[in-house]
N, C-alpha and C positions, 0 to 999 in steps of 0.2 A: 330240389332241395329247398333252401330257405328263400330263394328268389323266385318269384312267380309272376305270371302275367294274368291280370284279372280282366274279366269281360262278362257281359250278360250271358247267362246260359240260354241255349236255344234248343228247340226240339230236333233231335237227330234220328231217333229210332222209335219204332212202335213199342208196345209193352205187352208182356204176357201176364195174364191174371193168375195169381197164385192160387193153387188148389191143393187140398190134401195136406196142408202143413199141420204138423202135430201140435205146434204152439198156438194154434187158433188166432192168427193175427187178423188185423182189420184188412179186408180185401182191398187191393190196390185200385185206385181210380184210373181207369185206362185213358182218361182225358187229361191227366196231369202232365204238363210238359217237363216237369222236373224229373219224375220217375222215368219218362221216356228218354231223357238225356243221359241217364245212367246206363250206358251201353254195356258196361262191364258185368252188370248183373246177369245178363243172358249169355254173352259171349264167353264168359269164364265159369259158367256152370253154377253161379251163386244161387239163382232162384231154384234150380234143381236141388241143390244142397239143402235149401230151406224146407224141403219136404221131409227131411230127417231132423234137422235142428236149426235153430236161429241163434245159437251161442249162449243159451241160458247157463248160468253157473260159472262162467268164465270172467276173469278180470284182465282187461287190456290196459297196461300202464302206458300213458302217452308222455314221454320225456321230451318236452318241447317248450313253447313259450306260454303255455297255459290254456286251458279250455274255458272260454267265457261263460259267465253265468246266464246272460240274457237270452240267447236263442232258444226258442221253444223246442227245436230239434234235440236239445240235450236234456230236456225235462225227464227226470228219473233215470238218466243214463250215468251220471257221475256219482260214484259211490264214495269217493274220498279224494283228497288232494293235499299237496304241500308245495311250498316254495323253497328252492335250494339256492336261489340267486341272491337273496338278501334284500331284494327290492320289490318283490311281489307280495301278494296277500298270503296269509298263513295257510289258506285252503287251496292255493294254487289256481284259483279261478279268476285272478286279475291278470290279463295278458301283459307280458313283459316285453319291453323293447319298442322304440319309436317306429322302426321299419318293419319288424317281423311279428308284431303283436297278434296279427290274425292267423299266423301260421299254425299254431297249436290247435285252433278251432277248426281250420280246414282239414288238418290231419285227422282229428278226432271224428269229424263228421263222416269221413270215408270209412272209418273203422266200425262205428257203432251208433250213428245218429238214429233217432226214432221217427223222423218225419214230423209233419205239422198237424197230423190228425186226419181222420177220414180217408186214410189211404193215400194221402198226398204229401208233398214235400220230400226233401232229401232223406233217404234211408241208407244206413250203413250196411256193410257186409255182414256184420253180426249184430243185428238190431236188438237182441236180448242179452247181449253181454254187458257187463258193467265196465265203466271207464275209471281210471285213476289219473288225475290231473297233476302233473309235476312240472312246475314252471321253472325254466332255466333262462339265464340271460346270455346273449351273444354279444361279442365285441365290447363296445363302450357302454352298454346298457347296465353293466354292473362291474364293480371292482373285484369281485371274488373270482379267482382263477377258474376258467372253464373246466379244467381237468378235475378240480375238486368238486364242482357242481355235479359232474357226471357220476363220480364215486358216491356222493351223497344220494343222488337220485336212484341209482341202482339198488343201493342198500334199502332205501325207503320202500321202493316198489316191491322188492322181494319180501320184506317184512310185512307189507300190507296185504300179501296174498296174491300178487300178480301171477297169472299163469302164462301170459304173453307180455313182452315188453317191446314197444315200438320206439325206434330212434330214427327220426327223419332228419338227420344232420350228418355233417362230415367235417373232418379237419383238413382235408385236402393234402394230407401227408400219409405215406404208407405206414409209418411207425406211430406208436401211441405212448403216452406217458406210462411209466412202470406201475404207477398207482392203479391203473385200470386193470392190470393183471388180476389182482385180488378181487376187484369189484365185479368183473365179468365172471370170474370163476365162482364167485359167491352166487350169482344167478344160476349158473350151470349146476352147481352142487345142490341147489334147491329146486331143480326140475322146472326151470322156466325157459320157454322158447324166446329167444332174443332175435328180433327182426330189425334190420337196419337198411337205410337207403344207400345206393351206390354213388349218388352224386350226379350233377348235371353239367355237361360240357358247355351248354349255353350260358351258364353263370360262372364260368371260369374254372371248373373242375376238369382237368385234362386226364385224370386217371382216378381209379377207385382209391379212396382214402379211408383211413381209420374213422369210425370203428368197423367199417365193412371189410377190413383186412384182418380182423381178429379171428383166429381159428374158433370154430364152433358157432359163430353167429350166422344167420341166414341173410346174406346180402342180396338185395333186390335191384335188378336193373329194369329199365323202362322200355316199353314198345309203344308204337302209335296205334290208332284204332284198327289198323289192318294186321297188327301182330308183328310188324317189322321193327327191328331195333331202332330206337329213337336217336336221331343225330344230335339234337340240342338238349332234349329233356332227359338225358341219361348219359352216363359214361359206361364204358365197357372194360372188363378186366377178368383175370382168371379166378378171382374170388367170388364172382357172382354165382349165386345158387339157383335163383329163379328169376323170371321176368314177369311183369304185370303192366297194365296200362299206366302211362305217364303223360299222356296228352289228352286235351279236352276233358279234363276232370272237373268235377264240381266240388265246391267247398262252402261251408257256412261260416261267414265272418263273425267277429266278436259282436257286431251290432245286428246280426241276423241277416245281413245282406248275402245273397247267393252269388258266387263268382265262379268263373271258369278259369282253371289254372293248369300249369304244366309242371312236371318234375317227378323224379323218383321219390320225392317227399310224399307224393300221393300214391305211388306204386307200393311203397312199403306198408301203409295201413290197410290197403286192400288185401295184401298177403297176411298181415297180422289178424285181420278179421277172419280170413279163411282158416288160419291156424286155430283160432278160437272155436270155429265150427268143428274142426277135427277133434279138438280136445273134448268138446261137449259130446260129440257122437261116439268117441272112444275114450271114456274116462279111465280105462285100464292102461292106456299107453303113456309111457314116460315121454319127456321132451325129445329125447333122441329118436324115438320111433315116430313121434309126430313129424319131426323134420324129415325123417326118411320117407314117410308116407307122402309128404308134400312134394318132394323132389322125384320120387319114383313114379308118381301118377301124373307128372307134368306132361303137357302136350308138346310134341316136337315143334321146334321153331319152323317158320316157313322155309321149305326146301331141305329140311333136315330129316334124316331117317329116324324112326323110333328106336330108342335105346342107343343113340349115338354118343351118349355121355355128356359130360360138362364141357362147355366151350366159353370163350371170353365174351361173346355177344349176348347169349341168352342163358348162360348157366346150364341147368338141366332141361330148360324149356320154359313154356308158358304155364303158369299155375292153372290148375283145373280143380275148382272147388268140388264139383260133383264127384269126380273120380277120387279125390282125396278123402272125401267123407264116406263114399259107398264102396270103394273097391275092396274085394276080398282076396286079391292076389298079391298083396304086399308082404314080403317076409319081414320078420322082426330082426332087429339089430341089437348088439350089446354095447355099442359106443356111438358117439356122435358122428354121423357121416360127413360132416362139414369140418372136421378137425378137432384136435385135442389141445386146448389152451394150456393145460398143465404140462403136457409134454413139450410144447413150444417154449414155455418158460424154462423148463429144465434144460433145454438145449441152448437157448439164446440169452438167458439171463444168468449164465454161470458166474459172471463176475461178481454177482451179489450173493452167491451161494456160500454157506458156511464152509469152513475148512473141513476136509474129510477126516474122519477118525475111525479107529477100529484096528483089527489085527491083520497082519500080512497074510496073504493067501497061500504062501509057500515058505518052506524052511530056508534058512540061509545056505548058500553053496560055498564050500571051501575051495579056494583057488591055490594051487601049488606056487611056491615062491618062484619068482623069475630069476634066471641066471645073472651072475654078476656082470656088470658092465665092463667093457674094455677100458684099460687105463688110458687116461688122456695123454696125448703127446706132450713132451717136455717143452715148455715155453722157450722161445728163442727170438732173437732180434730179426725182424723182417729184412734188415740190411745185409745180414750174413748169409752165405749160401748154405743150404742143407745138403745132407748126404745124397738125397735123391736128385736135387738140382745139379749137383756136381756130376753124378753118375750118368744122368740121362739128358743133361742140358749143356753144361759148360764144357766137359771133356769132349763129347762128340763134336761140338761146334769148333773148339780149338783145333782138334785133329783135322777137321775138314779145311779149316783156314790155312793151316801149315802146309797141307798137301797142295792146295791151290797155289800157294806162294812158291813152293819148290818147282812145281810144274812150270810156272811162269818164268822163273829164273833159268830153268833148263832150256826152254824154248828160245829165250833171248841169247844165251851163250851159243847155241847151235846156229842161229842166224848170223852171229858175228863171225864165227869160223868160216862159214860159207862165203861171206863177203871178202874175207882176207884171202882165201884160196883163189878166188876169181881174179883178184887184183894182181897176184904174183905171176899169172900166166900171160898177161898182155905184154907185146914188144915195146922197147923204149923209143921215143920219138924226139927229133931235133928240129927246132924251129929256126928257118932261114929268113933273114930280113934283107930286102933289096935296099941299096943305097939310093937315096933321093937326091936329085940335083939341088945344088945350093942356090 
């Protein structure tokens, strides 16, 4: 994402000389270490896709910190630009931000840079596509709310004719401002493919955040050069649609310096460039079918079976430019395979929906009157006995008590008579006393 690690690029792979390209590009210099370091061009079928198209006729909008004017790699690549931060240049070509000012140039160079000439220098995935530079400000670099900047950026990109929009940024939260509902839907309604980065665990993003959680966008996760899910240079989550390289990437800085960097901020423009290749090769396809072609032709992740579906680590798999451009076995779809934002809004923004109006769907039903209620009992003092308490409480208790008393008296009288009879039958006795000497 927006935090990267810069280093000097090094030679890591050999190079394949391009042949048979219909756009008649300048042949690549096999001795150029920069082209050799772009390992994704071969591993992800991009050079093979160039035999069909290099993205001519497509416009990739880079909503980021701005694409710098100076680097020769962008000569002839940027068709137009604007600033939505309030602090950049009107044409969007002055990088915004003290920390992230190079970020927009790095992203743009992966998508559609032109090289430095003579088949040398960094070349983007869609080197004949045009770029739209939209500069936004992050954090304290501008006082304009970030949510407003994104709304303005999306509208401008769509109105300027973007066919692909790249957003290498995250909010680190699952939810998004309600104002984005309309802005993203505006892009979908105008047949634009929107590609966003998933975020990086190494820079503090523990989960996929908006805009990668918005239904209908293509969220891109990151993998290392071996194709395994990246631990630091990506996050993982159920909204990821595709995976692409996010480690040991190259980027052209605002001053023309070449750097090596990491993050899904780089994975996203690789996929954006491939989306431009698909749109150029299949101009009859709408955005929904471009997305469907990208995810249906993806290569299985390491250890995964083909057709295993979407998972939280890799989405539908690793993007494959050659298959996405050339495959003839992809069925068409009638809706966005990555979700319907309008339906999401209908379900989850109901608090803001207007009050329903219209006619009832059934006639009123007549209900017969209920029977009269029983009369309430007459009010009485709680200190006075009621009929029921006398009948079932007081009288039985008094009767039981009286019977117990009478039984007790009878037992006592009988015992007395027995004692008297026993006394009358005993003989009389005389007590004799002897005289004592005086």
